[in-house]
C-alpha positions as CSV (number, residue, x, y, z in Angstrom):
1,M,0.3,0.2,0.0
2,Q,1.3,3.7,-1.0
3,I,0.6,6.3,1.1
4,T,-0.3,9.3,-0.9
5,S,1.4,12.6,0.8
6,F,0.3,16.0,0.7
7,S,1.7,19.3,0.6
8,E,-0.8,21.3,2.1
9,P,-3.7,19.6,4.7
10,T,-6.9,20.1,3.9
11,L,-8.3,21.9,7.1
12,F,-12.6,20.9,8.8
13,K,-14.0,22.9,11.5
14,N,-17.9,23.0,12.3
15,F,-20.0,25.7,12.6
16,T,-21.9,26.6,16.0
17,W,-24.7,29.8,16.0
18,T,-22.6,32.2,18.1
19,H,-24.0,35.5,19.2
20,D,-22.3,37.6,16.6
21,A,-23.6,34.9,13.9
22,I,-27.0,35.3,15.1
23,S,-26.7,38.9,14.4
24,G,-25.4,38.6,11.5
25,W,-27.8,36.4,9.8
26,E,-30.8,38.2,11.4
27,E,-30.3,40.9,8.5
28,V,-29.5,38.1,6.0
29,W,-32.5,36.9,6.6
30,Y,-34.8,40.1,6.6
31,S,-33.3,40.8,3.1
32,L,-34.1,37.0,1.6
33,W,-37.2,37.8,2.8
34,R,-37.9,40.7,1.5
35,I,-37.3,39.3,-2.0
36,G,-39.8,36.4,-1.1
37,V,-37.3,33.5,0.0
38,M,-39.7,31.7,2.6
39,W,-39.6,29.3,5.4
40,E,-41.3,26.0,5.6
41,W,-41.0,25.1,9.5
42,Q,-40.3,21.3,10.5
43,N,-40.6,19.9,13.5
44,S,-37.0,20.4,15.9
45,D,-36.0,23.5,13.4
46,R,-33.9,25.5,15.1
47,Y,-34.9,29.6,15.5
48,A,-33.6,32.6,17.2
49,R,-35.7,35.7,19.3
50,K,-34.1,38.6,19.6
51,R,-35.2,40.2,23.6
52,G,-32.9,42.8,24.0
53,D,-29.0,42.0,23.7
54,I,-29.8,38.6,23.8
55,Y,-31.2,35.9,21.7
56,N,-33.1,33.2,23.0
57,L,-32.7,29.7,20.9
58,F,-35.3,27.1,20.7
59,A,-36.6,25.0,18.5
60,V,-40.4,24.9,17.4
61,H,-42.2,21.0,17.8
62,N,-45.7,20.9,16.3
63,D,-46.4,24.7,17.7
64,P,-45.6,27.3,14.8
65,E,-47.5,30.2,16.8
66,R,-44.2,29.9,19.1
67,L,-42.4,31.6,15.4
68,E,-43.9,35.3,15.6
69,M,-40.8,37.4,14.5
70,A,-38.6,34.5,14.9
71,I,-35.7,34.6,12.5
72,P,-34.7,30.3,11.4
73,L,-31.1,29.3,12.0
74,P,-30.3,26.5,9.4
75,G,-27.4,24.6,8.4
76,M,-24.8,25.4,6.8
77,E,-26.0,23.1,3.6
78,T,-29.0,25.5,3.1
79,I,-26.9,28.1,3.1
80,A,-25.2,27.3,0.6
81,S,-28.2,26.5,-1.2
82,M,-29.4,29.5,-0.1
83,H,-26.9,31.0,-1.9
84,E,-26.6,29.6,-5.3
85,Y,-30.6,29.9,-6.0
86,L,-29.9,33.9,-5.9
87,L,-26.4,33.6,-7.5
88,D,-29.1,31.7,-10.0
89,L,-31.8,34.2,-9.7
90,P,-32.6,35.5,-13.9
91,T,-32.5,39.0,-12.1
92,D,-32.2,42.6,-12.7
93,D,-33.7,43.9,-8.9
94,P,-31.2,44.9,-6.5
95,L,-32.9,43.8,-3.7
96,A,-31.8,40.2,-5.1
97,D,-28.5,41.7,-5.8
98,H,-28.6,43.2,-1.8
99,A,-29.3,39.6,-0.5
100,T,-26.4,37.9,-2.0
101,N,-24.2,40.1,-0.9
102,L,-25.0,39.8,2.2
103,I,-25.8,36.1,2.5
104,R,-21.5,35.8,0.8
105,K,-20.3,38.0,3.3
106,W,-22.0,36.6,6.1
107,I,-20.5,33.1,5.0
108,K,-17.7,34.4,4.7
109,E,-17.1,35.7,7.6
110,Y,-18.4,33.4,9.8
111,V,-18.0,30.1,7.9
112,E,-14.6,30.6,6.8
């Protein structure tokens, strides 16, 4: 068996919803919502609701009424899919461009 050596290691890391990441995501989410991106809630989805300077984090189980004024906290795969969706939109809408830029900057700052 031959072992291949690589000059540069490939690094991986987990993503965690920190206060700063949620705060940045809140602006991204509202820009997505303005252009018609909707969230289809499912049991066990994670959400955040701002209370003063903190975010209350919770999951929903057969209780969609709790989603009032809450923002979804999707997984990284879903966020990447949202970004790809925005890149593929055939539109000249400045709000869509703004949302695309916000999500790209958010990924760069909190994920990469």
